[in-house]
C-alpha atoms as an extended CHARMM CRD file, in Angstrom:
* protein
*
       139  EXT
         1         1  MET       CA             10.8820000000       36.6010000000        8.9600000000  PROA      1               0.0000000000
         2         2  LYS       CA             13.3290000000       33.2390000000        8.7680000000  PROA      2               0.0000000000
         3         3  ASN       CA             10.8600000000       32.0820000000       11.7740000000  PROA      3               0.0000000000
         4         4  LYS       CA              7.6840000000       32.5650000000       10.0610000000  PROA      4               0.0000000000
         5         5  THR       CA              8.9960000000       31.3490000000        6.7820000000  PROA      5               0.0000000000
         6         6  LEU       CA             10.1550000000       27.6430000000        8.8980000000  PROA      6               0.0000000000
         7         7  ARG       CA              6.6930000000       27.6180000000       10.6290000000  PROA      7               0.0000000000
         8         8  HSD       CA              4.6960000000       27.7130000000        7.1350000000  PROA      8               0.0000000000
         9         9  PHE       CA              7.4610000000       25.0040000000        5.7770000000  PROA      9               0.0000000000
        10        10  ILE       CA              7.5120000000       22.5950000000        8.3980000000  PROA      10              0.0000000000
        11        11  PRO       CA              3.6860000000       21.2370000000        8.3210000000  PROA      11              0.0000000000
        12        12  PHE       CA              4.2010000000       21.5370000000        4.2830000000  PROA      12              0.0000000000
        13        13  VAL       CA              7.5360000000       18.6820000000        5.0720000000  PROA      13              0.0000000000
        14        14  LEU       CA              5.0980000000       16.8510000000        7.3130000000  PROA      14              0.0000000000
        15        15  ILE       CA              2.1790000000       16.4770000000        5.2210000000  PROA      15              0.0000000000
        16        16  SER       CA              4.3210000000       15.6470000000        1.9030000000  PROA      16              0.0000000000
        17        17  LEU       CA              5.6350000000       13.0900000000        4.1480000000  PROA      17              0.0000000000
        18        18  ILE       CA              2.9750000000       11.3820000000        5.5320000000  PROA      18              0.0000000000
        19        19  VAL       CA              0.2490000000       11.5270000000        2.9730000000  PROA      19              0.0000000000
        20        20  PRO       CA              2.0530000000        8.9430000000        0.4140000000  PROA      20              0.0000000000
        21        21  MET       CA              2.5130000000        6.5230000000        3.3080000000  PROA      21              0.0000000000
        22        22  LEU       CA             -1.3790000000        6.5310000000        3.7440000000  PROA      22              0.0000000000
        23        23  ALA       CA             -2.0310000000        5.8890000000        0.3190000000  PROA      23              0.0000000000
        24        24  TYR       CA             -0.1440000000        3.1720000000        0.3480000000  PROA      24              0.0000000000
        25        25  ALA       CA             -0.7790000000        1.4190000000        3.6140000000  PROA      25              0.0000000000
        26        26  ARG       CA             -4.0290000000        0.2970000000        4.7150000000  PROA      26              0.0000000000
        27        27  LYS       CA             -5.6560000000       -2.4040000000        7.3150000000  PROA      27              0.0000000000
        28        28  PHE       CA             -8.0900000000       -4.8110000000        6.7350000000  PROA      28              0.0000000000
        29        29  PRO       CA             -9.7540000000       -6.6250000000        9.8890000000  PROA      29              0.0000000000
        30        30  LEU       CA            -10.0690000000      -10.0830000000       10.3340000000  PROA      30              0.0000000000
        31        31  THR       CA            -13.0950000000      -11.6590000000       10.8370000000  PROA      31              0.0000000000
        32        32  ALA       CA            -13.4460000000      -14.6480000000       13.1560000000  PROA      32              0.0000000000
        33        33  THR       CA            -15.3600000000      -17.5140000000       12.4850000000  PROA      33              0.0000000000
        34        34  PRO       CA            -17.5420000000      -19.5970000000       15.2720000000  PROA      34              0.0000000000
        35        35  VAL       CA            -14.2800000000      -22.2420000000       15.6800000000  PROA      35              0.0000000000
        36        36  ILE       CA            -12.4480000000      -19.1410000000       17.6180000000  PROA      36              0.0000000000
        37        37  PRO       CA            -14.8590000000      -16.4050000000       18.2850000000  PROA      37              0.0000000000
        38        38  GLY       CA            -12.4480000000      -14.6520000000       20.4120000000  PROA      38              0.0000000000
        39        39  ALA       CA             -9.6170000000      -14.4930000000       17.7540000000  PROA      39              0.0000000000
        40        40  LYS       CA             -8.7170000000      -10.7820000000       16.5110000000  PROA      40              0.0000000000
        41        41  GLY       CA             -6.5330000000       -9.4190000000       13.9080000000  PROA      41              0.0000000000
        42        42  TYR       CA             -5.9680000000       -7.5650000000       10.7080000000  PROA      42              0.0000000000
        43        43  VAL       CA             -4.1770000000       -7.3870000000        7.3830000000  PROA      43              0.0000000000
        44        44  ASP       CA             -1.8800000000       -4.5940000000        6.7320000000  PROA      44              0.0000000000
        45        45  VAL       CA             -1.3200000000       -4.1380000000        3.2880000000  PROA      45              0.0000000000
        46        46  GLY       CA              1.1310000000       -1.7280000000        1.3660000000  PROA      46              0.0000000000
        47        47  GLN       CA              3.1080000000       -1.7050000000       -1.8340000000  PROA      47              0.0000000000
        48        48  ASP       CA              6.7470000000       -2.2280000000       -2.5400000000  PROA      48              0.0000000000
        49        49  LYS       CA              8.7900000000       -0.5520000000       -4.6980000000  PROA      49              0.0000000000
        50        50  ASN       CA              8.1200000000       -2.7920000000       -7.5740000000  PROA      50              0.0000000000
        51        51  GLY       CA              4.1400000000       -2.6860000000       -7.2090000000  PROA      51              0.0000000000
        52        52  ASN       CA              3.5740000000       -5.5330000000       -5.3690000000  PROA      52              0.0000000000
        53        53  THR       CA              1.5990000000       -5.9330000000       -2.5060000000  PROA      53              0.0000000000
        54        54  GLU       CA              3.2100000000       -6.2630000000        1.1040000000  PROA      54              0.0000000000
        55        55  VAL       CA              0.9700000000       -8.1670000000        3.2400000000  PROA      55              0.0000000000
        56        56  ASP       CA              1.6270000000       -8.3660000000        7.2000000000  PROA      56              0.0000000000
        57        57  LEU       CA             -1.3050000000      -10.4950000000        9.0470000000  PROA      57              0.0000000000
        58        58  LYS       CA             -1.1830000000      -10.1360000000       12.5950000000  PROA      58              0.0000000000
        59        59  VAL       CA             -3.7860000000      -11.7520000000       15.4920000000  PROA      59              0.0000000000
        60        60  GLU       CA             -4.2760000000      -12.3580000000       18.6310000000  PROA      60              0.0000000000
        61        61  PHE       CA             -6.5700000000      -14.2850000000       20.8370000000  PROA      61              0.0000000000
        62        62  LEU       CA             -5.8210000000      -17.0730000000       18.8580000000  PROA      62              0.0000000000
        63        63  ALA       CA             -5.6310000000      -20.7670000000       20.1440000000  PROA      63              0.0000000000
        64        64  LYS       CA             -3.0500000000      -23.0520000000       19.7340000000  PROA      64              0.0000000000
        65        65  PRO       CA             -4.2930000000      -25.7250000000       16.8000000000  PROA      65              0.0000000000
        66        66  SER       CA             -3.5970000000      -28.4730000000       18.7110000000  PROA      66              0.0000000000
        67        67  SER       CA             -6.2860000000      -27.2410000000       21.4320000000  PROA      67              0.0000000000
        68        68  LEU       CA             -9.1660000000      -26.6960000000       18.9390000000  PROA      68              0.0000000000
        69        69  THR       CA            -12.0510000000      -29.6910000000       18.6240000000  PROA      69              0.0000000000
        70        70  PRO       CA            -10.9810000000      -31.5840000000       16.6330000000  PROA      70              0.0000000000
        71        71  PRO       CA             -7.1100000000      -31.0940000000       17.1620000000  PROA      71              0.0000000000
        72        72  ALA       CA             -5.2400000000      -29.1680000000       14.3790000000  PROA      72              0.0000000000
        73        73  GLU       CA             -1.3770000000      -29.6420000000       13.4020000000  PROA      73              0.0000000000
        74        74  THR       CA             -1.2600000000      -25.8480000000       12.3850000000  PROA      74              0.0000000000
        75        75  TYR       CA             -2.8200000000      -22.6030000000       11.0130000000  PROA      75              0.0000000000
        76        76  ILE       CA             -2.0490000000      -22.0970000000        6.7320000000  PROA      76              0.0000000000
        77        77  VAL       CA             -2.8540000000      -18.7170000000        5.2840000000  PROA      77              0.0000000000
        78        78  TRP       CA             -4.2380000000      -18.6430000000        2.1520000000  PROA      78              0.0000000000
        79        79  PHE       CA             -5.0640000000      -15.9740000000       -0.6540000000  PROA      79              0.0000000000
        80        80  ARG       CA             -7.8910000000      -16.6440000000       -3.3060000000  PROA      80              0.0000000000
        81        81  GLN       CA             -8.5480000000      -14.2430000000       -6.2310000000  PROA      81              0.0000000000
        82        82  GLN       CA            -12.0730000000      -13.8130000000       -7.2950000000  PROA      82              0.0000000000
        83        83  GLY       CA            -12.5410000000      -16.9510000000       -9.8240000000  PROA      83              0.0000000000
        84        84  SER       CA             -9.5970000000      -18.9780000000       -8.9270000000  PROA      84              0.0000000000
        85        85  GLU       CA             -8.5180000000      -21.4990000000       -6.6090000000  PROA      85              0.0000000000
        86        86  PRO       CA             -6.9230000000      -20.6150000000       -3.0940000000  PROA      86              0.0000000000
        87        87  GLU       CA             -3.0670000000      -20.3660000000       -3.0310000000  PROA      87              0.0000000000
        88        88  SER       CA             -1.3010000000      -21.4760000000        0.0730000000  PROA      88              0.0000000000
        89        89  GLN       CA              1.0330000000      -19.0130000000        1.7450000000  PROA      89              0.0000000000
        90        90  GLY       CA              2.6740000000      -20.5620000000        4.3790000000  PROA      90              0.0000000000
        91        91  GLN       CA              2.5400000000      -21.5950000000        7.6010000000  PROA      91              0.0000000000
        92        92  LEU       CA              0.8150000000      -18.9540000000       10.5230000000  PROA      92              0.0000000000
        93        93  LYS       CA              2.7230000000      -19.8900000000       13.8400000000  PROA      93              0.0000000000
        94        94  VAL       CA              0.9630000000      -18.6840000000       17.1130000000  PROA      94              0.0000000000
        95        95  ASP       CA              3.2450000000      -17.9550000000       20.4600000000  PROA      95              0.0000000000
        96        96  ASP       CA              2.4820000000      -18.6770000000       23.9350000000  PROA      96              0.0000000000
        97        97  ASN       CA              0.6320000000      -15.5630000000       24.3710000000  PROA      97              0.0000000000
        98        98  LEU       CA             -1.8740000000      -16.7050000000       21.3180000000  PROA      98              0.0000000000
        99        99  ARG       CA             -0.3060000000      -13.9610000000       19.2730000000  PROA      99              0.0000000000
       100       100  GLY       CA              0.8850000000      -14.6860000000       15.6320000000  PROA      100             0.0000000000
       101       101  GLU       CA              2.3410000000      -12.7290000000       12.6020000000  PROA      101             0.0000000000
       102       102  PHE       CA              2.9220000000      -13.4860000000        9.3020000000  PROA      102             0.0000000000
       103       103  LYS       CA              4.4700000000      -11.4270000000        6.5800000000  PROA      103             0.0000000000
       104       104  THR       CA              4.5750000000      -12.0170000000        2.7020000000  PROA      104             0.0000000000
       105       105  THR       CA              4.4950000000      -10.2550000000       -0.9250000000  PROA      105             0.0000000000
       106       106  THR       CA              2.1340000000      -11.2980000000       -3.3980000000  PROA      106             0.0000000000
       107       107  ASN       CA              1.2500000000       -9.8800000000       -6.9370000000  PROA      107             0.0000000000
       108       108  MET       CA             -2.4860000000       -9.8490000000       -6.1980000000  PROA      108             0.0000000000
       109       109  LYS       CA             -4.2710000000       -6.3860000000       -5.7130000000  PROA      109             0.0000000000
       110       110  SER       CA             -7.6890000000       -7.7740000000       -5.1180000000  PROA      110             0.0000000000
       111       111  PHE       CA             -8.2640000000      -10.7540000000       -3.2690000000  PROA      111             0.0000000000
       112       112  ASP       CA             -9.6160000000      -12.9830000000        0.0400000000  PROA      112             0.0000000000
       113       113  VAL       CA             -6.9740000000      -13.7930000000        2.9670000000  PROA      113             0.0000000000
       114       114  PHE       CA             -8.5460000000      -16.7610000000        5.0340000000  PROA      114             0.0000000000
       115       115  VAL       CA             -6.6670000000      -18.9820000000        7.5330000000  PROA      115             0.0000000000
       116       116  THR       CA             -7.5130000000      -22.5840000000        8.0240000000  PROA      116             0.0000000000
       117       117  ALA       CA             -6.6810000000      -25.1680000000       10.7870000000  PROA      117             0.0000000000
       118       118  GLU       CA             -4.9030000000      -27.9160000000        8.8370000000  PROA      118             0.0000000000
       119       119  ASN       CA             -3.5950000000      -31.6240000000        9.8030000000  PROA      119             0.0000000000
       120       120  GLU       CA             -0.8850000000      -31.3710000000        7.2540000000  PROA      120             0.0000000000
       121       121  ARG       CA              1.9580000000      -28.5780000000        7.1170000000  PROA      121             0.0000000000
       122       122  VAL       CA              1.8000000000      -28.1670000000        3.3180000000  PROA      122             0.0000000000
       123       123  PRO       CA             -1.7100000000      -28.9610000000        2.3150000000  PROA      123             0.0000000000
       124       124  LYS       CA             -2.5440000000      -28.8380000000       -1.5790000000  PROA      124             0.0000000000
       125       125  ALA       CA             -5.8310000000      -27.4280000000       -0.7350000000  PROA      125             0.0000000000
       126       126  PRO       CA             -7.9770000000      -26.2250000000        2.0290000000  PROA      126             0.0000000000
       127       127  ALA       CA             -9.4930000000      -29.0760000000        4.3150000000  PROA      127             0.0000000000
       128       128  GLY       CA             -9.7610000000      -28.0590000000        7.6190000000  PROA      128             0.0000000000
       129       129  PRO       CA            -12.1740000000      -25.4130000000        9.0990000000  PROA      129             0.0000000000
       130       130  GLU       CA            -11.7080000000      -21.6530000000        8.4650000000  PROA      130             0.0000000000
       131       131  VAL       CA            -10.9400000000      -19.7990000000       11.4480000000  PROA      131             0.0000000000
       132       132  LEU       CA            -10.4710000000      -15.8100000000       10.2560000000  PROA      132             0.0000000000
       133       133  ARG       CA            -11.0120000000      -14.1210000000        6.9390000000  PROA      133             0.0000000000
       134       134  ALA       CA            -10.5720000000      -10.4930000000        5.5150000000  PROA      134             0.0000000000
       135       135  THR       CA            -11.0750000000       -9.0290000000        1.9000000000  PROA      135             0.0000000000
       136       136  ILE       CA             -8.6210000000       -6.9530000000        0.2930000000  PROA      136             0.0000000000
       137       137  GLN       CA             -9.2230000000       -4.2200000000       -2.0360000000  PROA      137             0.0000000000
       138       138  GLU       CA             -6.4680000000       -2.3520000000       -3.5130000000  PROA      138             0.0000000000
       139       139  GLN       CA             -6.9570000000        0.2590000000       -5.9810000000  PROA      139             0.0000000000
């Protein structure tokens, strides 16, 4: 009797733990532009305990900015809500394996994420070519 009850209880517990995690974590693919057509990546978004959007951007096969034509100094991650100006979120650093990761938190729920190759480390507005883009749509 005890084993039968336990067999029915375990799936219930597992489902009740997994479903809330799935509701808050979503992946959005990054689309590469012709500047670096082989680049791949995604944006993983979730929600923190305060209701803010946690953003984890991961890329691979992204050439070092200095190897672009023309060369750039760095990659910058931008967020833009519809009808607003883009906001710089910081630098996306690429390692020797052409991989990079950028994490941040924002109060935005639906917004575009894009990465540009820039000649300034702290640009006021995007000036360089766009290399990756995703649109985040949260409920």
